[in-house]
CHARMM internal coordinates of N, CA and C (Angstrom, degrees):
IC EDIT
DIST 1 N 1 CA 1.4388
DIST 1 CA 1 C 1.5173
ANGL 1 N 1 CA 1 C 108.86
DIST 1 C 2 N 1.3216
ANGL 1 CA 1 C 2 N 118.85
DIHE 1 N 1 CA 1 C 2 N 125.07
DIST 2 N 2 CA 1.4557
ANGL 1 C 2 N 2 CA 122.75
DIHE 1 CA 1 C 2 N 2 CA 179.34
DIST 2 CA 2 C 1.4880
ANGL 2 N 2 CA 2 C 110.99
DIHE 1 C 2 N 2 CA 2 C -80.46
DIST 2 C 3 N 1.3156
ANGL 2 CA 2 C 3 N 114.86
DIHE 2 N 2 CA 2 C 3 N 147.35
DIST 3 N 3 CA 1.4757
ANGL 2 C 3 N 3 CA 120.59
DIHE 2 CA 2 C 3 N 3 CA 174.81
DIST 3 CA 3 C 1.5336
ANGL 3 N 3 CA 3 C 107.48
DIHE 2 C 3 N 3 CA 3 C -133.01
DIST 3 C 4 N 1.3131
ANGL 3 CA 3 C 4 N 114.05
DIHE 3 N 3 CA 3 C 4 N 154.53
DIST 4 N 4 CA 1.4605
ANGL 3 C 4 N 4 CA 119.35
DIHE 3 CA 3 C 4 N 4 CA 175.29
DIST 4 CA 4 C 1.5096
ANGL 4 N 4 CA 4 C 107.84
DIHE 3 C 4 N 4 CA 4 C -87.70
DIST 4 C 5 N 1.3100
ANGL 4 CA 4 C 5 N 114.48
DIHE 4 N 4 CA 4 C 5 N 136.02
DIST 5 N 5 CA 1.4853
ANGL 4 C 5 N 5 CA 121.01
DIHE 4 CA 4 C 5 N 5 CA 177.70
DIST 5 CA 5 C 1.5403
ANGL 5 N 5 CA 5 C 111.56
DIHE 4 C 5 N 5 CA 5 C 51.39
DIST 5 C 6 N 1.3051
ANGL 5 CA 5 C 6 N 117.98
DIHE 5 N 5 CA 5 C 6 N -123.31
DIST 6 N 6 CA 1.4367
ANGL 5 C 6 N 6 CA 123.80
DIHE 5 CA 5 C 6 N 6 CA -176.06
DIST 6 CA 6 C 1.4998
ANGL 6 N 6 CA 6 C 112.49
DIHE 5 C 6 N 6 CA 6 C -110.43
DIST 6 C 7 N 1.3357
ANGL 6 CA 6 C 7 N 119.66
DIHE 6 N 6 CA 6 C 7 N 9.43
DIST 7 N 7 CA 1.4618
ANGL 6 C 7 N 7 CA 121.89
DIHE 6 CA 6 C 7 N 7 CA -175.41
DIST 7 CA 7 C 1.5139
ANGL 7 N 7 CA 7 C 110.74
DIHE 6 C 7 N 7 CA 7 C -67.81
DIST 7 C 8 N 1.3302
ANGL 7 CA 7 C 8 N 118.83
DIHE 7 N 7 CA 7 C 8 N 145.48
DIST 8 N 8 CA 1.4346
ANGL 7 C 8 N 8 CA 121.12
DIHE 7 CA 7 C 8 N 8 CA -179.38
DIST 8 CA 8 C 1.5686
ANGL 8 N 8 CA 8 C 110.12
DIHE 7 C 8 N 8 CA 8 C -71.81
DIST 8 C 9 N 1.3052
ANGL 8 CA 8 C 9 N 115.41
DIHE 8 N 8 CA 8 C 9 N 148.02
DIST 9 N 9 CA 1.4365
ANGL 8 C 9 N 9 CA 122.59
DIHE 8 CA 8 C 9 N 9 CA 176.28
DIST 9 CA 9 C 1.5236
ANGL 9 N 9 CA 9 C 107.94
DIHE 8 C 9 N 9 CA 9 C -88.90
DIST 9 C 10 N 1.3119
ANGL 9 CA 9 C 10 N 118.18
DIHE 9 N 9 CA 9 C 10 N 147.06
DIST 10 N 10 CA 1.4659
ANGL 9 C 10 N 10 CA 119.99
DIHE 9 CA 9 C 10 N 10 CA -175.06
DIST 10 CA 10 C 1.5412
ANGL 10 N 10 CA 10 C 107.85
DIHE 9 C 10 N 10 CA 10 C -131.19
DIST 10 C 11 N 1.3096
ANGL 10 CA 10 C 11 N 117.08
DIHE 10 N 10 CA 10 C 11 N 130.38
DIST 11 N 11 CA 1.4908
ANGL 10 C 11 N 11 CA 123.32
DIHE 10 CA 10 C 11 N 11 CA 171.63
DIST 11 CA 11 C 1.4961
ANGL 11 N 11 CA 11 C 107.24
DIHE 10 C 11 N 11 CA 11 C -116.00
DIST 11 C 12 N 1.3218
ANGL 11 CA 11 C 12 N 119.67
DIHE 11 N 11 CA 11 C 12 N 146.61
DIST 12 N 12 CA 1.4552
ANGL 11 C 12 N 12 CA 119.58
DIHE 11 CA 11 C 12 N 12 CA -179.21
DIST 12 CA 12 C 1.4758
ANGL 12 N 12 CA 12 C 112.26
DIHE 11 C 12 N 12 CA 12 C -131.48
DIST 12 C 13 N 1.3407
ANGL 12 CA 12 C 13 N 113.89
DIHE 12 N 12 CA 12 C 13 N 156.42
DIST 13 N 13 CA 1.4653
ANGL 12 C 13 N 13 CA 122.37
DIHE 12 CA 12 C 13 N 13 CA 178.01
DIST 13 CA 13 C 1.5396
ANGL 13 N 13 CA 13 C 107.47
DIHE 12 C 13 N 13 CA 13 C -138.96
DIST 13 C 14 N 1.3101
ANGL 13 CA 13 C 14 N 118.44
DIHE 13 N 13 CA 13 C 14 N 125.93
DIST 14 N 14 CA 1.4643
ANGL 13 C 14 N 14 CA 120.06
DIHE 13 CA 13 C 14 N 14 CA 178.78
DIST 14 CA 14 C 1.5462
ANGL 14 N 14 CA 14 C 106.69
DIHE 13 C 14 N 14 CA 14 C -71.19
DIST 14 C 15 N 1.3544
ANGL 14 CA 14 C 15 N 113.50
DIHE 14 N 14 CA 14 C 15 N 127.10
DIST 15 N 15 CA 1.4677
ANGL 14 C 15 N 15 CA 118.88
DIHE 14 CA 14 C 15 N 15 CA -175.77
DIST 15 CA 15 C 1.5431
ANGL 15 N 15 CA 15 C 110.83
DIHE 14 C 15 N 15 CA 15 C -93.06
DIST 15 C 16 N 1.2894
ANGL 15 CA 15 C 16 N 119.75
DIHE 15 N 15 CA 15 C 16 N -59.42
DIST 16 N 16 CA 1.4463
ANGL 15 C 16 N 16 CA 120.70
DIHE 15 CA 15 C 16 N 16 CA -178.45
DIST 16 CA 16 C 1.5260
ANGL 16 N 16 CA 16 C 116.04
DIHE 15 C 16 N 16 CA 16 C -147.34
DIST 16 C 17 N 1.3405
ANGL 16 CA 16 C 17 N 116.84
DIHE 16 N 16 CA 16 C 17 N 14.03
DIST 17 N 17 CA 1.4279
ANGL 16 C 17 N 17 CA 119.86
DIHE 16 CA 16 C 17 N 17 CA 176.89
DIST 17 CA 17 C 1.5470
ANGL 17 N 17 CA 17 C 112.21
DIHE 16 C 17 N 17 CA 17 C 102.50
DIST 17 C 18 N 1.3263
ANGL 17 CA 17 C 18 N 117.93
DIHE 17 N 17 CA 17 C 18 N -32.93
DIST 18 N 18 CA 1.4349
ANGL 17 C 18 N 18 CA 118.76
DIHE 17 CA 17 C 18 N 18 CA -179.16
DIST 18 CA 18 C 1.5062
ANGL 18 N 18 CA 18 C 111.81
DIHE 17 C 18 N 18 CA 18 C -105.13
DIST 18 C 19 N 1.3176
ANGL 18 CA 18 C 19 N 117.64
DIHE 18 N 18 CA 18 C 19 N -20.40
DIST 19 N 19 CA 1.4217
ANGL 18 C 19 N 19 CA 122.24
DIHE 18 CA 18 C 19 N 19 CA 177.42
DIST 19 CA 19 C 1.5455
ANGL 19 N 19 CA 19 C 109.90
DIHE 18 C 19 N 19 CA 19 C -134.39
DIST 19 C 20 N 1.3282
ANGL 19 CA 19 C 20 N 114.06
DIHE 19 N 19 CA 19 C 20 N 155.22
DIST 20 N 20 CA 1.4469
ANGL 19 C 20 N 20 CA 121.93
DIHE 19 CA 19 C 20 N 20 CA 178.79
DIST 20 CA 20 C 1.5096
ANGL 20 N 20 CA 20 C 108.50
DIHE 19 C 20 N 20 CA 20 C -125.19
DIST 20 C 21 N 1.3186
ANGL 20 CA 20 C 21 N 116.93
DIHE 20 N 20 CA 20 C 21 N 132.90
DIST 21 N 21 CA 1.4765
ANGL 20 C 21 N 21 CA 120.14
DIHE 20 CA 20 C 21 N 21 CA 177.18
DIST 21 CA 21 C 1.5164
ANGL 21 N 21 CA 21 C 104.34
DIHE 20 C 21 N 21 CA 21 C -96.19
DIST 21 C 22 N 1.3049
ANGL 21 CA 21 C 22 N 114.56
DIHE 21 N 21 CA 21 C 22 N 122.40
DIST 22 N 22 CA 1.4831
ANGL 21 C 22 N 22 CA 121.83
DIHE 21 CA 21 C 22 N 22 CA 178.91
DIST 22 CA 22 C 1.5210
ANGL 22 N 22 CA 22 C 111.89
DIHE 21 C 22 N 22 CA 22 C -112.20
DIST 22 C 23 N 1.3150
ANGL 22 CA 22 C 23 N 115.85
DIHE 22 N 22 CA 22 C 23 N 151.21
DIST 23 N 23 CA 1.4462
ANGL 22 C 23 N 23 CA 121.80
DIHE 22 CA 22 C 23 N 23 CA 176.55
DIST 23 CA 23 C 1.5356
ANGL 23 N 23 CA 23 C 106.35
DIHE 22 C 23 N 23 CA 23 C -116.35
DIST 23 C 24 N 1.3019
ANGL 23 CA 23 C 24 N 116.52
DIHE 23 N 23 CA 23 C 24 N 117.31
DIST 24 N 24 CA 1.4459
ANGL 23 C 24 N 24 CA 122.02
DIHE 23 CA 23 C 24 N 24 CA -179.27
DIST 24 CA 24 C 1.5217
ANGL 24 N 24 CA 24 C 107.60
DIHE 23 C 24 N 24 CA 24 C -100.92
DIST 24 C 25 N 1.3322
ANGL 24 CA 24 C 25 N 115.22
DIHE 24 N 24 CA 24 C 25 N 128.00
DIST 25 N 25 CA 1.4743
ANGL 24 C 25 N 25 CA 120.88
DIHE 24 CA 24 C 25 N 25 CA 178.53
DIST 25 CA 25 C 1.5322
ANGL 25 N 25 CA 25 C 108.20
DIHE 24 C 25 N 25 CA 25 C -105.71
DIST 25 C 26 N 1.3086
ANGL 25 CA 25 C 26 N 117.18
DIHE 25 N 25 CA 25 C 26 N 128.37
DIST 26 N 26 CA 1.4355
ANGL 25 C 26 N 26 CA 121.44
DIHE 25 CA 25 C 26 N 26 CA -177.12
DIST 26 CA 26 C 1.5521
ANGL 26 N 26 CA 26 C 109.63
DIHE 25 C 26 N 26 CA 26 C -102.92
DIST 26 C 27 N 1.3408
ANGL 26 CA 26 C 27 N 114.80
DIHE 26 N 26 CA 26 C 27 N 135.75
DIST 27 N 27 CA 1.4507
ANGL 26 C 27 N 27 CA 121.45
DIHE 26 CA 26 C 27 N 27 CA 178.64
DIST 27 CA 27 C 1.5230
ANGL 27 N 27 CA 27 C 110.84
DIHE 26 C 27 N 27 CA 27 C -129.46
DIST 27 C 28 N 1.2997
ANGL 27 CA 27 C 28 N 117.90
DIHE 27 N 27 CA 27 C 28 N 155.08
DIST 28 N 28 CA 1.4529
ANGL 27 C 28 N 28 CA 126.77
DIHE 27 CA 27 C 28 N 28 CA 173.42
DIST 28 CA 28 C 1.5129
ANGL 28 N 28 CA 28 C 111.77
DIHE 27 C 28 N 28 CA 28 C 47.39
DIST 28 C 29 N 1.3102
ANGL 28 CA 28 C 29 N 119.04
DIHE 28 N 28 CA 28 C 29 N -121.08
DIST 29 N 29 CA 1.4794
ANGL 28 C 29 N 29 CA 123.95
DIHE 28 CA 28 C 29 N 29 CA -174.74
DIST 29 CA 29 C 1.4997
ANGL 29 N 29 CA 29 C 111.25
DIHE 28 C 29 N 29 CA 29 C -60.93
DIST 29 C 30 N 1.3267
ANGL 29 CA 29 C 30 N 118.13
DIHE 29 N 29 CA 29 C 30 N -41.02
DIST 30 N 30 CA 1.4723
ANGL 29 C 30 N 30 CA 121.50
DIHE 29 CA 29 C 30 N 30 CA 178.21
DIST 30 CA 30 C 1.5343
ANGL 30 N 30 CA 30 C 111.52
DIHE 29 C 30 N 30 CA 30 C -60.52
DIST 30 C 31 N 1.3206
ANGL 30 CA 30 C 31 N 115.92
DIHE 30 N 30 CA 30 C 31 N -36.29
DIST 31 N 31 CA 1.4716
ANGL 30 C 31 N 31 CA 120.08
DIHE 30 CA 30 C 31 N 31 CA 176.79
DIST 31 CA 31 C 1.5435
ANGL 31 N 31 CA 31 C 109.70
DIHE 30 C 31 N 31 CA 31 C -68.66
DIST 31 C 32 N 1.3280
ANGL 31 CA 31 C 32 N 117.21
DIHE 31 N 31 CA 31 C 32 N -39.97
DIST 32 N 32 CA 1.4555
ANGL 31 C 32 N 32 CA 119.52
DIHE 31 CA 31 C 32 N 32 CA 179.42
DIST 32 CA 32 C 1.5070
ANGL 32 N 32 CA 32 C 110.76
DIHE 31 C 32 N 32 CA 32 C -66.90
DIST 32 C 33 N 1.2977
ANGL 32 CA 32 C 33 N 119.14
DIHE 32 N 32 CA 32 C 33 N -38.04
DIST 33 N 33 CA 1.4753
ANGL 32 C 33 N 33 CA 123.00
DIHE 32 CA 32 C 33 N 33 CA -178.87
DIST 33 CA 33 C 1.5144
ANGL 33 N 33 CA 33 C 111.16
DIHE 32 C 33 N 33 CA 33 C -68.94
DIST 33 C 34 N 1.3005
ANGL 33 CA 33 C 34 N 116.45
DIHE 33 N 33 CA 33 C 34 N -45.61
DIST 34 N 34 CA 1.4687
ANGL 33 C 34 N 34 CA 118.84
DIHE 33 CA 33 C 34 N 34 CA -174.46
DIST 34 CA 34 C 1.5420
ANGL 34 N 34 CA 34 C 113.04
DIHE 33 C 34 N 34 CA 34 C -86.18
DIST 34 C 35 N 1.3487
ANGL 34 CA 34 C 35 N 117.01
DIHE 34 N 34 CA 34 C 35 N -27.12
DIST 35 N 35 CA 1.4200
ANGL 34 C 35 N 35 CA 120.79
DIHE 34 CA 34 C 35 N 35 CA -175.28
DIST 35 CA 35 C 1.5175
ANGL 35 N 35 CA 35 C 112.08
DIHE 34 C 35 N 35 CA 35 C 78.62
DIST 35 C 36 N 1.3386
ANGL 35 CA 35 C 36 N 116.39
DIHE 35 N 35 CA 35 C 36 N 10.51
DIST 36 N 36 CA 1.4525
ANGL 35 C 36 N 36 CA 122.49
DIHE 35 CA 35 C 36 N 36 CA -177.07
DIST 36 CA 36 C 1.5370
ANGL 36 N 36 CA 36 C 111.42
DIHE 35 C 36 N 36 CA 36 C -120.46
DIST 36 C 37 N 1.3602
ANGL 36 CA 36 C 37 N 115.22
DIHE 36 N 36 CA 36 C 37 N 153.37
DIST 37 N 37 CA 1.4225
ANGL 36 C 37 N 37 CA 119.11
DIHE 36 CA 36 C 37 N 37 CA 171.53
DIST 37 CA 37 C 1.5448
ANGL 37 N 37 CA 37 C 109.91
DIHE 36 C 37 N 37 CA 37 C -95.27
DIST 37 C 38 N 1.3291
ANGL 37 CA 37 C 38 N 114.76
DIHE 37 N 37 CA 37 C 38 N -28.22
DIST 38 N 38 CA 1.4766
ANGL 37 C 38 N 38 CA 118.78
DIHE 37 CA 37 C 38 N 38 CA 178.76
DIST 38 CA 38 C 1.4929
ANGL 38 N 38 CA 38 C 109.06
DIHE 37 C 38 N 38 CA 38 C -153.97
DIST 38 C 39 N 1.3681
ANGL 38 CA 38 C 39 N 115.35
DIHE 38 N 38 CA 38 C 39 N 163.12
DIST 39 N 39 CA 1.4604
ANGL 38 C 39 N 39 CA 124.08
DIHE 38 CA 38 C 39 N 39 CA -179.87
DIST 39 CA 39 C 1.4910
ANGL 39 N 39 CA 39 C 109.00
DIHE 38 C 39 N 39 CA 39 C -151.49
DIST 39 C 40 N 1.3314
ANGL 39 CA 39 C 40 N 119.03
DIHE 39 N 39 CA 39 C 40 N 130.71
DIST 40 N 40 CA 1.4788
ANGL 39 C 40 N 40 CA 121.63
DIHE 39 CA 39 C 40 N 40 CA 173.44
DIST 40 CA 40 C 1.5226
ANGL 40 N 40 CA 40 C 106.73
DIHE 39 C 40 N 40 CA 40 C -97.13
DIST 40 C 41 N 1.3278
ANGL 40 CA 40 C 41 N 116.86
DIHE 40 N 40 CA 40 C 41 N 133.84
DIST 41 N 41 CA 1.4535
ANGL 40 C 41 N 41 CA 123.08
DIHE 40 CA 40 C 41 N 41 CA 176.56
DIST 41 CA 41 C 1.4938
ANGL 41 N 41 CA 41 C 110.27
DIHE 40 C 41 N 41 CA 41 C -136.75
DIST 41 C 42 N 1.3164
ANGL 41 CA 41 C 42 N 115.74
DIHE 41 N 41 CA 41 C 42 N 153.37
DIST 42 N 42 CA 1.4622
ANGL 41 C 42 N 42 CA 122.39
DIHE 41 CA 41 C 42 N 42 CA 176.26
DIST 42 CA 42 C 1.5408
ANGL 42 N 42 CA 42 C 108.20
DIHE 41 C 42 N 42 CA 42 C -106.35
DIST 42 C 43 N 1.3147
ANGL 42 CA 42 C 43 N 116.01
DIHE 42 N 42 CA 42 C 43 N 128.90
DIST 43 N 43 CA 1.4539
ANGL 42 C 43 N 43 CA 121.66
DIHE 42 CA 42 C 43 N 43 CA 179.73
DIST 43 CA 43 C 1.5295
ANGL 43 N 43 CA 43 C 107.30
DIHE 42 C 43 N 43 CA 43 C -129.18
DIST 43 C 44 N 1.3022
ANGL 43 CA 43 C 44 N 115.62
DIHE 43 N 43 CA 43 C 44 N 159.61
DIST 44 N 44 CA 1.4910
ANGL 43 C 44 N 44 CA 121.19
DIHE 43 CA 43 C 44 N 44 CA -179.83
DIST 44 CA 44 C 1.5286
ANGL 44 N 44 CA 44 C 108.38
DIHE 43 C 44 N 44 CA 44 C -66.49
DIST 44 C 45 N 1.3174
ANGL 44 CA 44 C 45 N 116.94
DIHE 44 N 44 CA 44 C 45 N 142.56
DIST 45 N 45 CA 1.4307
ANGL 44 C 45 N 45 CA 123.93
DIHE 44 CA 44 C 45 N 45 CA 173.89
DIST 45 CA 45 C 1.4986
ANGL 45 N 45 CA 45 C 108.82
DIHE 44 C 45 N 45 CA 45 C -56.43
DIST 45 C 46 N 1.2834
ANGL 45 CA 45 C 46 N 119.45
DIHE 45 N 45 CA 45 C 46 N 134.54
DIST 46 N 46 CA 1.4665
ANGL 45 C 46 N 46 CA 122.04
DIHE 45 CA 45 C 46 N 46 CA -178.21
DIST 46 CA 46 C 1.5192
ANGL 46 N 46 CA 46 C 114.53
DIHE 45 C 46 N 46 CA 46 C 89.17
DIST 46 C 47 N 1.3298
ANGL 46 CA 46 C 47 N 115.68
DIHE 46 N 46 CA 46 C 47 N 1.36
DIST 47 N 47 CA 1.4892
ANGL 46 C 47 N 47 CA 118.63
DIHE 46 CA 46 C 47 N 47 CA 179.14
DIST 47 CA 47 C 1.5426
ANGL 47 N 47 CA 47 C 108.76
DIHE 46 C 47 N 47 CA 47 C -65.58
DIST 47 C 48 N 1.2923
ANGL 47 CA 47 C 48 N 114.44
DIHE 47 N 47 CA 47 C 48 N 144.18
DIST 48 N 48 CA 1.4663
ANGL 47 C 48 N 48 CA 119.93
DIHE 47 CA 47 C 48 N 48 CA 176.55
DIST 48 CA 48 C 1.5067
ANGL 48 N 48 CA 48 C 110.57
DIHE 47 C 48 N 48 CA 48 C -86.17
DIST 48 C 49 N 1.3072
ANGL 48 CA 48 C 49 N 115.56
DIHE 48 N 48 CA 48 C 49 N 168.93
DIST 49 N 49 CA 1.4530
ANGL 48 C 49 N 49 CA 120.84
DIHE 48 CA 48 C 49 N 49 CA 176.69
DIST 49 CA 49 C 1.5238
ANGL 49 N 49 CA 49 C 109.44
DIHE 48 C 49 N 49 CA 49 C -59.34
DIST 49 C 50 N 1.3388
ANGL 49 CA 49 C 50 N 115.55
DIHE 49 N 49 CA 49 C 50 N -40.23
DIST 50 N 50 CA 1.4686
ANGL 49 C 50 N 50 CA 119.83
DIHE 49 CA 49 C 50 N 50 CA 176.71
DIST 50 CA 50 C 1.4999
ANGL 50 N 50 CA 50 C 113.09
DIHE 49 C 50 N 50 CA 50 C -60.81
DIST 50 C 51 N 1.3436
ANGL 50 CA 50 C 51 N 117.31
DIHE 50 N 50 CA 50 C 51 N -39.59
DIST 51 N 51 CA 1.4540
ANGL 50 C 51 N 51 CA 120.25
DIHE 50 CA 50 C 51 N 51 CA 177.41
DIST 51 CA 51 C 1.5380
ANGL 51 N 51 CA 51 C 110.81
DIHE 50 C 51 N 51 CA 51 C -61.08
DIST 51 C 52 N 1.2995
ANGL 51 CA 51 C 52 N 116.65
DIHE 51 N 51 CA 51 C 52 N -43.49
DIST 52 N 52 CA 1.4464
ANGL 51 C 52 N 52 CA 121.66
DIHE 51 CA 51 C 52 N 52 CA 179.23
DIST 52 CA 52 C 1.5630
ANGL 52 N 52 CA 52 C 110.35
DIHE 51 C 52 N 52 CA 52 C -65.01
DIST 52 C 53 N 1.2985
ANGL 52 CA 52 C 53 N 114.84
DIHE 52 N 52 CA 52 C 53 N -41.05
DIST 53 N 53 CA 1.4852
ANGL 52 C 53 N 53 CA 118.47
DIHE 52 CA 52 C 53 N 53 CA -178.41
DIST 53 CA 53 C 1.5764
ANGL 53 N 53 CA 53 C 106.97
DIHE 52 C 53 N 53 CA 53 C -67.77
DIST 53 C 54 N 1.3142
ANGL 53 CA 53 C 54 N 118.18
DIHE 53 N 53 CA 53 C 54 N -40.44
DIST 54 N 54 CA 1.4693
ANGL 53 C 54 N 54 CA 119.87
DIHE 53 CA 53 C 54 N 54 CA 177.25
DIST 54 CA 54 C 1.4969
ANGL 54 N 54 CA 54 C 111.76
DIHE 53 C 54 N 54 CA 54 C -59.12
DIST 54 C 55 N 1.3208
ANGL 54 CA 54 C 55 N 116.41
DIHE 54 N 54 CA 54 C 55 N -40.07
DIST 55 N 55 CA 1.4675
ANGL 54 C 55 N 55 CA 121.64
DIHE 54 CA 54 C 55 N 55 CA 178.62
DIST 55 CA 55 C 1.5317
ANGL 55 N 55 CA 55 C 111.29
DIHE 54 C 55 N 55 CA 55 C -63.87
DIST 55 C 56 N 1.3379
ANGL 55 CA 55 C 56 N 114.81
DIHE 55 N 55 CA 55 C 56 N -41.01
DIST 56 N 56 CA 1.4599
ANGL 55 C 56 N 56 CA 119.95
DIHE 55 CA 55 C 56 N 56 CA 178.18
DIST 56 CA 56 C 1.5010
ANGL 56 N 56 CA 56 C 112.47
DIHE 55 C 56 N 56 CA 56 C -65.93
DIST 56 C 57 N 1.3502
ANGL 56 CA 56 C 57 N 115.93
DIHE 56 N 56 CA 56 C 57 N -41.98
DIST 57 N 57 CA 1.4906
ANGL 56 C 57 N 57 CA 119.74
DIHE 56 CA 56 C 57 N 57 CA -179.96
DIST 57 CA 57 C 1.5506
ANGL 57 N 57 CA 57 C 109.62
DIHE 56 C 57 N 57 CA 57 C -68.78
DIST 57 C 58 N 1.2953
ANGL 57 CA 57 C 58 N 117.94
DIHE 57 N 57 CA 57 C 58 N -32.84
DIST 58 N 58 CA 1.4874
ANGL 57 C 58 N 58 CA 120.12
DIHE 57 CA 57 C 58 N 58 CA 174.01
DIST 58 CA 58 C 1.4984
ANGL 58 N 58 CA 58 C 111.81
DIHE 57 C 58 N 58 CA 58 C -61.32
DIST 58 C 59 N 1.3263
ANGL 58 CA 58 C 59 N 117.30
DIHE 58 N 58 CA 58 C 59 N -38.08
DIST 59 N 59 CA 1.4558
ANGL 58 C 59 N 59 CA 124.09
DIHE 58 CA 58 C 59 N 59 CA 179.73
DIST 59 CA 59 C 1.5625
ANGL 59 N 59 CA 59 C 110.40
DIHE 58 C 59 N 59 CA 59 C -77.37
DIST 59 C 60 N 1.3164
ANGL 59 CA 59 C 60 N 116.52
DIHE 59 N 59 CA 59 C 60 N -39.97
DIST 60 N 60 CA 1.4446
ANGL 59 C 60 N 60 CA 123.33
DIHE 59 CA 59 C 60 N 60 CA -177.21
DIST 60 CA 60 C 1.5455
ANGL 60 N 60 CA 60 C 109.80
DIHE 59 C 60 N 60 CA 60 C -128.25
DIST 60 C 61 N 1.3239
ANGL 60 CA 60 C 61 N 117.54
DIHE 60 N 60 CA 60 C 61 N 80.74
DIST 61 N 61 CA 1.4645
ANGL 60 C 61 N 61 CA 119.03
DIHE 60 CA 60 C 61 N 61 CA -172.11
DIST 61 CA 61 C 1.5449
ANGL 61 N 61 CA 61 C 115.31
DIHE 60 C 61 N 61 CA 61 C -56.49
DIST 61 C 62 N 1.3215
ANGL 61 CA 61 C 62 N 119.15
DIHE 61 N 61 CA 61 C 62 N -26.92
DIST 62 N 62 CA 1.4501
ANGL 61 C 62 N 62 CA 120.37
DIHE 61 CA 61 C 62 N 62 CA -179.57
DIST 62 CA 62 C 1.5334
ANGL 62 N 62 CA 62 C 112.42
DIHE 61 C 62 N 62 CA 62 C -70.53
DIST 62 C 63 N 1.3262
ANGL 62 CA 62 C 63 N 118.91
DIHE 62 N 62 CA 62 C 63 N -12.68
DIST 63 N 63 CA 1.4583
ANGL 62 C 63 N 63 CA 119.70
DIHE 62 CA 62 C 63 N 63 CA 175.72
DIST 63 CA 63 C 1.5185
ANGL 63 N 63 CA 63 C 110.27
DIHE 62 C 63 N 63 CA 63 C -64.59
DIST 63 C 64 N 1.3206
ANGL 63 CA 63 C 64 N 116.73
DIHE 63 N 63 CA 63 C 64 N -24.03
DIST 64 N 64 CA 1.4958
ANGL 63 C 64 N 64 CA 120.36
DIHE 63 CA 63 C 64 N 64 CA 179.73
DIST 64 CA 64 C 1.5187
ANGL 64 N 64 CA 64 C 112.94
DIHE 63 C 64 N 64 CA 64 C -56.23
DIST 64 C 65 N 1.3235
ANGL 64 CA 64 C 65 N 116.19
DIHE 64 N 64 CA 64 C 65 N -26.00
DIST 65 N 65 CA 1.4829
ANGL 64 C 65 N 65 CA 119.63
DIHE 64 CA 64 C 65 N 65 CA -177.14
DIST 65 CA 65 C 1.5002
ANGL 65 N 65 CA 65 C 111.35
DIHE 64 C 65 N 65 CA 65 C -75.16
DIST 65 C 66 N 1.3202
ANGL 65 CA 65 C 66 N 120.34
DIHE 65 N 65 CA 65 C 66 N -13.38
DIST 66 N 66 CA 1.4484
ANGL 65 C 66 N 66 CA 121.32
DIHE 65 CA 65 C 66 N 66 CA 177.81
DIST 66 CA 66 C 1.4795
ANGL 66 N 66 CA 66 C 108.46
DIHE 65 C 66 N 66 CA 66 C -111.44
END
COOR INIT
IC SEED 1 N 1 CA 1 C
IC BUILD
């Protein structure tokens, strides 16, 4: 999956209609900041990319710099 610059890549799977389980892949600077290569998170169905990014930044505030 291609990503622009250092932004994490996101894959999603519909779980039950009200929530979606997503798999976030971290590359380059995002990997350095989080210390992770990937992370599974659950978000509300219908969440936007920005909603998911906001949730990631809440968990890893230093991601805001990229």
